[in-house]
N, CA, C and O atoms as a GROMACS GRO file, in nm:
protein
  380
    1UNK      N    1  -0.268  -2.254  -0.254
    1UNK     CA    2  -0.213  -2.144  -0.199
    1UNK      C    3  -0.197  -2.123  -0.020
    1UNK      O    4  -0.293  -2.130   0.057
    2UNK      N    5  -0.105  -2.106   0.007
    2UNK     CA    6  -0.053  -2.148   0.149
    2UNK      C    7  -0.145  -2.059   0.215
    2UNK      O    8  -0.176  -1.961   0.149
    3UNK      N    9  -0.206  -2.070   0.348
    3UNK     CA   10  -0.310  -1.966   0.439
    3UNK      C   11  -0.208  -1.899   0.521
    3UNK      O   12  -0.267  -1.810   0.581
    4UNK      N   13  -0.087  -1.897   0.552
    4UNK     CA   14  -0.023  -1.814   0.588
    4UNK      C   15   0.017  -1.699   0.560
    4UNK      O   16   0.067  -1.648   0.661
    5UNK      N   17   0.020  -1.632   0.474
    5UNK     CA   18   0.020  -1.526   0.404
    5UNK      C   19  -0.033  -1.436   0.372
    5UNK      O   20  -0.102  -1.444   0.270
    6UNK      N   21  -0.023  -1.286   0.457
    6UNK     CA   22  -0.124  -1.179   0.480
    6UNK      C   23  -0.090  -1.082   0.335
    6UNK      O   24   0.021  -1.090   0.283
    7UNK      N   25  -0.178  -1.009   0.289
    7UNK     CA   26  -0.180  -0.893   0.230
    7UNK      C   27  -0.189  -0.793   0.328
    7UNK      O   28  -0.199  -0.819   0.448
    8UNK      N   29  -0.187  -0.700   0.289
    8UNK     CA   30  -0.171  -0.547   0.395
    8UNK      C   31  -0.236  -0.446   0.303
    8UNK      O   32  -0.181  -0.410   0.199
    9UNK      N   33  -0.305  -0.420   0.326
    9UNK     CA   34  -0.343  -0.278   0.226
    9UNK      C   35  -0.345  -0.175   0.313
    9UNK      O   36  -0.333  -0.199   0.434
   10UNK      N   37  -0.360  -0.036   0.263
   10UNK     CA   38  -0.404   0.108   0.288
   10UNK      C   39  -0.288   0.122   0.398
   10UNK      O   40  -0.299   0.165   0.513
   11UNK      N   41  -0.182   0.080   0.338
   11UNK     CA   42  -0.037   0.075   0.374
   11UNK      C   43   0.000   0.266   0.403
   11UNK      O   44  -0.011   0.338   0.304
   12UNK      N   45   0.026   0.307   0.490
   12UNK     CA   46   0.137   0.433   0.484
   12UNK      C   47   0.226   0.429   0.401
   12UNK      O   48   0.271   0.315   0.390
   13UNK      N   49   0.290   0.528   0.313
   13UNK     CA   50   0.391   0.513   0.260
   13UNK      C   51   0.510   0.526   0.333
   13UNK      O   52   0.612   0.462   0.307
   14UNK      N   53   0.493   0.636   0.456
   14UNK     CA   54   0.585   0.593   0.579
   14UNK      C   55   0.582   0.483   0.667
   14UNK      O   56   0.610   0.491   0.786
   15UNK      N   57   0.551   0.395   0.617
   15UNK     CA   58   0.585   0.265   0.694
   15UNK      C   59   0.660   0.172   0.689
   15UNK      O   60   0.646   0.135   0.573
   16UNK      N   61   0.761   0.080   0.754
   16UNK     CA   62   0.847   0.060   0.750
   16UNK      C   63   0.855  -0.100   0.751
   16UNK      O   64   0.764  -0.154   0.814
   17UNK      N   65   0.936  -0.175   0.700
   17UNK     CA   66   0.921  -0.337   0.738
   17UNK      C   67   0.955  -0.336   0.896
   17UNK      O   68   0.854  -0.365   0.960
   18UNK      N   69   1.030  -0.321   0.951
   18UNK     CA   70   1.053  -0.352   1.065
   18UNK      C   71   0.896  -0.270   1.169
   18UNK      O   72   0.861  -0.339   1.265
   19UNK      N   73   0.839  -0.176   1.153
   19UNK     CA   74   0.730  -0.157   1.243
   19UNK      C   75   0.608  -0.241   1.172
   19UNK      O   76   0.494  -0.244   1.217
   20UNK      N   77   0.657  -0.316   1.037
   20UNK     CA   78   0.515  -0.460   1.062
   20UNK      C   79   0.537  -0.586   1.133
   20UNK      O   80   0.444  -0.654   1.178
   21UNK      N   81   0.681  -0.622   1.143
   21UNK     CA   82   0.795  -0.713   1.184
   21UNK      C   83   0.719  -0.707   1.346
   21UNK      O   84   0.659  -0.798   1.402
   22UNK      N   85   0.749  -0.549   1.400
   22UNK     CA   86   0.700  -0.543   1.504
   22UNK      C   87   0.541  -0.614   1.604
   22UNK      O   88   0.512  -0.671   1.710
   23UNK      N   89   0.473  -0.551   1.463
   23UNK     CA   90   0.325  -0.539   1.496
   23UNK      C   91   0.299  -0.709   1.450
   23UNK      O   92   0.235  -0.779   1.528
   24UNK      N   93   0.336  -0.754   1.355
   24UNK     CA   94   0.260  -0.873   1.334
   24UNK      C   95   0.332  -0.962   1.403
   24UNK      O   96   0.279  -1.071   1.423
   25UNK      N   97   0.447  -0.943   1.447
   25UNK     CA   98   0.581  -1.042   1.539
   25UNK      C   99   0.508  -1.083   1.692
   25UNK      O  100   0.551  -1.163   1.775
   26UNK      N  101   0.395  -1.006   1.700
   26UNK     CA  102   0.343  -1.009   1.833
   26UNK      C  103   0.237  -1.147   1.797
   26UNK      O  104   0.219  -1.208   1.902
   27UNK      N  105   0.191  -1.189   1.723
   27UNK     CA  106   0.146  -1.324   1.658
   27UNK      C  107   0.178  -1.426   1.644
   27UNK      O  108   0.096  -1.514   1.670
   28UNK      N  109   0.296  -1.460   1.602
   28UNK     CA  110   0.399  -1.544   1.588
   28UNK      C  111   0.504  -1.530   1.526
   28UNK      O  112   0.545  -1.415   1.512
   29UNK      N  113   0.592  -1.659   1.460
   29UNK     CA  114   0.739  -1.607   1.422
   29UNK      C  115   0.692  -1.589   1.243
   29UNK      O  116   0.636  -1.664   1.163
   30UNK      N  117   0.749  -1.446   1.236
   30UNK     CA  118   0.777  -1.431   1.076
   30UNK      C  119   0.859  -1.510   0.998
   30UNK      O  120   0.964  -1.553   1.045
   31UNK      N  121   0.823  -1.538   0.877
   31UNK     CA  122   0.898  -1.606   0.766
   31UNK      C  123   0.963  -1.461   0.655
   31UNK      O  124   1.060  -1.436   0.584
   32UNK      N  125   0.856  -1.409   0.692
   32UNK     CA  126   0.914  -1.264   0.568
   32UNK      C  127   0.805  -1.103   0.577
   32UNK      O  128   0.684  -1.095   0.601
   33UNK      N  129   0.852  -1.051   0.562
   33UNK     CA  130   0.780  -0.882   0.558
   33UNK      C  131   0.843  -0.827   0.473
   33UNK      O  132   0.961  -0.795   0.487
   34UNK      N  133   0.742  -0.798   0.323
   34UNK     CA  134   0.778  -0.752   0.217
   34UNK      C  135   0.714  -0.607   0.244
   34UNK      O  136   0.605  -0.608   0.302
   35UNK      N  137   0.760  -0.504   0.215
   35UNK     CA  138   0.665  -0.382   0.162
   35UNK      C  139   0.703  -0.335   0.013
   35UNK      O  140   0.821  -0.312  -0.013
   36UNK      N  141   0.633  -0.325  -0.055
   36UNK     CA  142   0.630  -0.391  -0.227
   36UNK      C  143   0.661  -0.227  -0.281
   36UNK      O  144   0.592  -0.146  -0.220
   37UNK      N  145   0.730  -0.182  -0.360
   37UNK     CA  146   0.778  -0.093  -0.384
   37UNK      C  147   0.800  -0.066  -0.535
   37UNK      O  148   0.859  -0.156  -0.596
   38UNK      N  149   0.757   0.062  -0.615
   38UNK     CA  150   0.729   0.074  -0.713
   38UNK      C  151   0.895   0.073  -0.828
   38UNK      O  152   0.970   0.170  -0.826
   39UNK      N  153   0.908   0.017  -0.868
   39UNK     CA  154   0.999   0.001  -0.982
   39UNK      C  155   1.103   0.110  -1.016
   39UNK      O  156   1.223   0.091  -0.997
   40UNK      N  157   1.060   0.210  -1.059
   40UNK     CA  158   1.044   0.340  -1.092
   40UNK      C  159   1.101   0.389  -1.034
   40UNK      O  160   1.223   0.396  -1.048
   41UNK      N  161   1.011   0.459  -0.910
   41UNK     CA  162   1.066   0.530  -0.817
   41UNK      C  163   1.177   0.461  -0.650
   41UNK      O  164   1.252   0.505  -0.562
   42UNK      N  165   1.117   0.337  -0.694
   42UNK     CA  166   1.135   0.296  -0.555
   42UNK      C  167   1.089   0.321  -0.387
   42UNK      O  168   1.128   0.287  -0.275
   43UNK      N  169   0.971   0.408  -0.455
   43UNK     CA  170   0.874   0.470  -0.329
   43UNK      C  171   0.767   0.307  -0.281
   43UNK      O  172   0.763   0.202  -0.346
   44UNK      N  173   0.703   0.335  -0.165
   44UNK     CA  174   0.654   0.241  -0.139
   44UNK      C  175   0.479   0.219  -0.258
   44UNK      O  176   0.430   0.315  -0.316
   45UNK      N  177   0.439   0.123  -0.264
   45UNK     CA  178   0.322   0.125  -0.328
   45UNK      C  179   0.166   0.127  -0.270
   45UNK      O  180   0.067   0.141  -0.341
   46UNK      N  181   0.165   0.109  -0.116
   46UNK     CA  182   0.126   0.132  -0.039
   46UNK      C  183   0.024  -0.007   0.027
   46UNK      O  184  -0.064  -0.006   0.112
   47UNK      N  185   0.073  -0.102  -0.043
   47UNK     CA  186   0.066  -0.227   0.016
   47UNK      C  187   0.176  -0.325   0.062
   47UNK      O  188   0.290  -0.291   0.030
   48UNK      N  189   0.162  -0.450   0.137
   48UNK     CA  190   0.333  -0.517   0.187
   48UNK      C  191   0.241  -0.650   0.202
   48UNK      O  192   0.118  -0.651   0.200
   49UNK      N  193   0.332  -0.771   0.220
   49UNK     CA  194   0.291  -0.942   0.196
   49UNK      C  195   0.336  -0.962   0.360
   49UNK      O  196   0.425  -0.886   0.397
   50UNK      N  197   0.285  -1.053   0.457
   50UNK     CA  198   0.357  -1.076   0.551
   50UNK      C  199   0.297  -1.219   0.594
   50UNK      O  200   0.186  -1.254   0.635
   51UNK      N  201   0.446  -1.301   0.563
   51UNK     CA  202   0.412  -1.440   0.601
   51UNK      C  203   0.509  -1.497   0.714
   51UNK      O  204   0.628  -1.500   0.744
   52UNK      N  205   0.364  -1.547   0.765
   52UNK     CA  206   0.428  -1.624   0.851
   52UNK      C  207   0.475  -1.794   0.851
   52UNK      O  208   0.416  -1.878   0.783
   53UNK      N  209   0.602  -1.829   0.948
   53UNK     CA  210   0.587  -1.967   0.947
   53UNK      C  211   0.471  -2.071   0.992
   53UNK      O  212   0.499  -2.190   1.008
   54UNK      N  213   0.350  -2.027   1.012
   54UNK     CA  214   0.247  -2.100   1.042
   54UNK      C  215   0.134  -2.067   1.047
   54UNK      O  216   0.117  -1.972   1.124
   55UNK      N  217   0.017  -2.115   0.984
   55UNK     CA  218  -0.102  -2.074   0.929
   55UNK      C  219  -0.171  -2.010   1.049
   55UNK      O  220  -0.228  -1.900   1.047
   56UNK      N  221  -0.159  -2.094   1.161
   56UNK     CA  222  -0.267  -2.046   1.252
   56UNK      C  223  -0.250  -1.893   1.344
   56UNK      O  224  -0.331  -1.834   1.416
   57UNK      N  225  -0.083  -1.854   1.298
   57UNK     CA  226  -0.007  -1.714   1.360
   57UNK      C  227  -0.121  -1.640   1.277
   57UNK      O  228  -0.213  -1.568   1.319
   58UNK      N  229  -0.084  -1.681   1.135
   58UNK     CA  230  -0.156  -1.541   1.031
   58UNK      C  231  -0.288  -1.562   1.094
   58UNK      O  232  -0.326  -1.461   1.152
   59UNK      N  233  -0.360  -1.651   1.100
   59UNK     CA  234  -0.460  -1.682   1.086
   59UNK      C  235  -0.533  -1.606   1.245
   59UNK      O  236  -0.656  -1.594   1.249
   60UNK      N  237  -0.471  -1.572   1.335
   60UNK     CA  238  -0.491  -1.491   1.477
   60UNK      C  239  -0.472  -1.373   1.394
   60UNK      O  240  -0.568  -1.295   1.400
   61UNK      N  241  -0.348  -1.328   1.296
   61UNK     CA  242  -0.332  -1.173   1.301
   61UNK      C  243  -0.400  -1.101   1.285
   61UNK      O  244  -0.415  -0.982   1.313
   62UNK      N  245  -0.495  -1.251   1.184
   62UNK     CA  246  -0.627  -1.128   1.070
   62UNK      C  247  -0.681  -0.971   1.217
   62UNK      O  248  -0.694  -0.850   1.204
   63UNK      N  249  -0.690  -1.031   1.295
   63UNK     CA  250  -0.754  -0.891   1.420
   63UNK      C  251  -0.688  -0.819   1.413
   63UNK      O  252  -0.723  -0.714   1.467
   64UNK      N  253  -0.550  -0.818   1.345
   64UNK     CA  254  -0.486  -0.647   1.302
   64UNK      C  255  -0.546  -0.539   1.196
   64UNK      O  256  -0.507  -0.423   1.183
   65UNK      N  257  -0.669  -0.614   1.108
   65UNK     CA  258  -0.774  -0.503   1.036
   65UNK      C  259  -0.765  -0.424   1.131
   65UNK      O  260  -0.739  -0.439   1.250
   66UNK      N  261  -0.797  -0.299   1.042
   66UNK     CA  262  -0.819  -0.208   1.075
   66UNK      C  263  -0.766  -0.145   1.178
   66UNK      O  264  -0.825  -0.052   1.231
   67UNK      N  265  -0.616  -0.199   1.229
   67UNK     CA  266  -0.590  -0.149   1.333
   67UNK      C  267  -0.455   0.006   1.243
   67UNK      O  268  -0.453   0.012   1.120
   68UNK      N  269  -0.356   0.117   1.337
   68UNK     CA  270  -0.308   0.250   1.254
   68UNK      C  271  -0.177   0.174   1.257
   68UNK      O  272  -0.124   0.094   1.334
   69UNK      N  273  -0.159   0.207   1.187
   69UNK     CA  274   0.023   0.211   1.108
   69UNK      C  275   0.051   0.320   1.043
   69UNK      O  276   0.019   0.347   0.927
   70UNK      N  277   0.129   0.402   1.140
   70UNK     CA  278   0.206   0.493   1.099
   70UNK      C  279   0.091   0.583   1.026
   70UNK      O  280   0.104   0.638   0.917
   71UNK      N  281  -0.008   0.584   1.099
   71UNK     CA  282  -0.147   0.678   1.112
   71UNK      C  283  -0.238   0.665   0.967
   71UNK      O  284  -0.304   0.754   0.913
   72UNK      N  285  -0.225   0.549   0.931
   72UNK     CA  286  -0.362   0.534   0.846
   72UNK      C  287  -0.375   0.356   0.927
   72UNK      O  288  -0.303   0.304   1.012
   73UNK      N  289  -0.494   0.304   0.855
   73UNK     CA  290  -0.596   0.238   0.928
   73UNK      C  291  -0.508   0.092   0.827
   73UNK      O  292  -0.498   0.099   0.705
   74UNK      N  293  -0.482   0.034   0.866
   74UNK     CA  294  -0.484  -0.105   0.756
   74UNK      C  295  -0.553  -0.197   0.718
   74UNK      O  296  -0.633  -0.242   0.800
   75UNK      N  297  -0.550  -0.254   0.594
   75UNK     CA  298  -0.623  -0.372   0.599
   75UNK      C  299  -0.590  -0.475   0.582
   75UNK      O  300  -0.501  -0.459   0.498
   76UNK      N  301  -0.600  -0.620   0.609
   76UNK     CA  302  -0.537  -0.755   0.680
   76UNK      C  303  -0.650  -0.845   0.660
   76UNK      O  304  -0.760  -0.857   0.712
   77UNK      N  305  -0.567  -0.922   0.539
   77UNK     CA  306  -0.673  -0.996   0.429
   77UNK      C  307  -0.538  -1.150   0.432
   77UNK      O  308  -0.418  -1.130   0.455
   78UNK      N  309  -0.588  -1.271   0.407
   78UNK     CA  310  -0.545  -1.337   0.340
   78UNK      C  311  -0.509  -1.334   0.244
   78UNK      O  312  -0.596  -1.308   0.160
   79UNK      N  313  -0.334  -1.362   0.180
   79UNK     CA  314  -0.291  -1.317   0.059
   79UNK      C  315  -0.370  -1.446  -0.066
   79UNK      O  316  -0.358  -1.568  -0.057
   80UNK      N  317  -0.451  -1.367  -0.180
   80UNK     CA  318  -0.459  -1.452  -0.266
   80UNK      C  319  -0.373  -1.425  -0.377
   80UNK      O  320  -0.354  -1.308  -0.411
   81UNK      N  321  -0.291  -1.571  -0.468
   81UNK     CA  322  -0.264  -1.557  -0.602
   81UNK      C  323  -0.334  -1.499  -0.733
   81UNK      O  324  -0.445  -1.529  -0.777
   82UNK      N  325  -0.247  -1.413  -0.780
   82UNK     CA  326  -0.313  -1.286  -0.847
   82UNK      C  327  -0.285  -1.392  -0.993
   82UNK      O  328  -0.170  -1.432  -1.009
   83UNK      N  329  -0.389  -1.432  -1.089
   83UNK     CA  330  -0.354  -1.495  -1.219
   83UNK      C  331  -0.226  -1.434  -1.286
   83UNK      O  332  -0.220  -1.327  -1.225
   84UNK      N  333  -0.128  -1.434  -1.368
   84UNK     CA  334  -0.041  -1.433  -1.405
   84UNK      C  335  -0.032  -1.423  -1.548
   84UNK      O  336  -0.077  -1.513  -1.620
   85UNK      N  337   0.040  -1.287  -1.609
   85UNK     CA  338  -0.002  -1.185  -1.666
   85UNK      C  339   0.069  -1.290  -1.793
   85UNK      O  340   0.172  -1.353  -1.768
   86UNK      N  341  -0.014  -1.300  -1.960
   86UNK     CA  342   0.101  -1.325  -2.055
   86UNK      C  343   0.273  -1.200  -2.004
   86UNK      O  344   0.278  -1.092  -1.945
   87UNK      N  345   0.358  -1.267  -2.051
   87UNK     CA  346   0.524  -1.223  -2.060
   87UNK      C  347   0.471  -1.135  -2.246
   87UNK      O  348   0.385  -1.148  -2.332
   88UNK      N  349   0.576  -1.063  -2.220
   88UNK     CA  350   0.581  -0.982  -2.359
   88UNK      C  351   0.517  -0.825  -2.377
   88UNK      O  352   0.556  -0.743  -2.461
   89UNK      N  353   0.406  -0.803  -2.272
   89UNK     CA  354   0.348  -0.662  -2.320
   89UNK      C  355   0.228  -0.673  -2.381
   89UNK      O  356   0.130  -0.744  -2.360
   90UNK      N  357   0.246  -0.617  -2.436
   90UNK     CA  358   0.093  -0.561  -2.512
   90UNK      C  359   0.134  -0.609  -2.645
   90UNK      O  360   0.056  -0.547  -2.718
   91UNK      N  361   0.181  -0.656  -2.695
   91UNK     CA  362   0.219  -0.766  -2.840
   91UNK      C  363   0.070  -0.794  -2.931
   91UNK      O  364   0.088  -0.769  -3.051
   92UNK      N  365  -0.024  -0.825  -2.910
   92UNK     CA  366  -0.145  -0.846  -2.979
   92UNK      C  367  -0.217  -0.705  -3.030
   92UNK      O  368  -0.293  -0.710  -3.128
   93UNK      N  369  -0.196  -0.600  -2.972
   93UNK     CA  370  -0.304  -0.452  -2.952
   93UNK      C  371  -0.192  -0.361  -3.071
   93UNK      O  372  -0.090  -0.299  -3.042
   94UNK      N  373  -0.254  -0.382  -3.209
   94UNK     CA  374  -0.230  -0.314  -3.327
   94UNK      C  375  -0.270  -0.137  -3.284
   94UNK      O  376  -0.377  -0.118  -3.227
   95UNK      N  377  -0.204  -0.050  -3.306
   95UNK     CA  378  -0.314   0.075  -3.319
   95UNK      C  379  -0.313   0.148  -3.484
   95UNK      O  380  -0.389   0.241  -3.512
   0.00000   0.00000   0.00000
């Protein structure tokens, strides 16, 4: 997986993508800023991903770990790919 994508955790539900773009954009050109939303409510799930055009900028932006955004200290780390869950839900479990 590319090392130019950061995971932003402990994000305030009030934080905006524009706010993250302004903060992380100070470290390099951004490709995408995406706050992850709950499918049912449309509210923030409290984390986001920030993708930089170049890897060195993402590495530099790791210094933002612990900075306050909308009143909460964010956690910043290199994003890792989560294993895919099988499609189809819970078919194998019969109660």
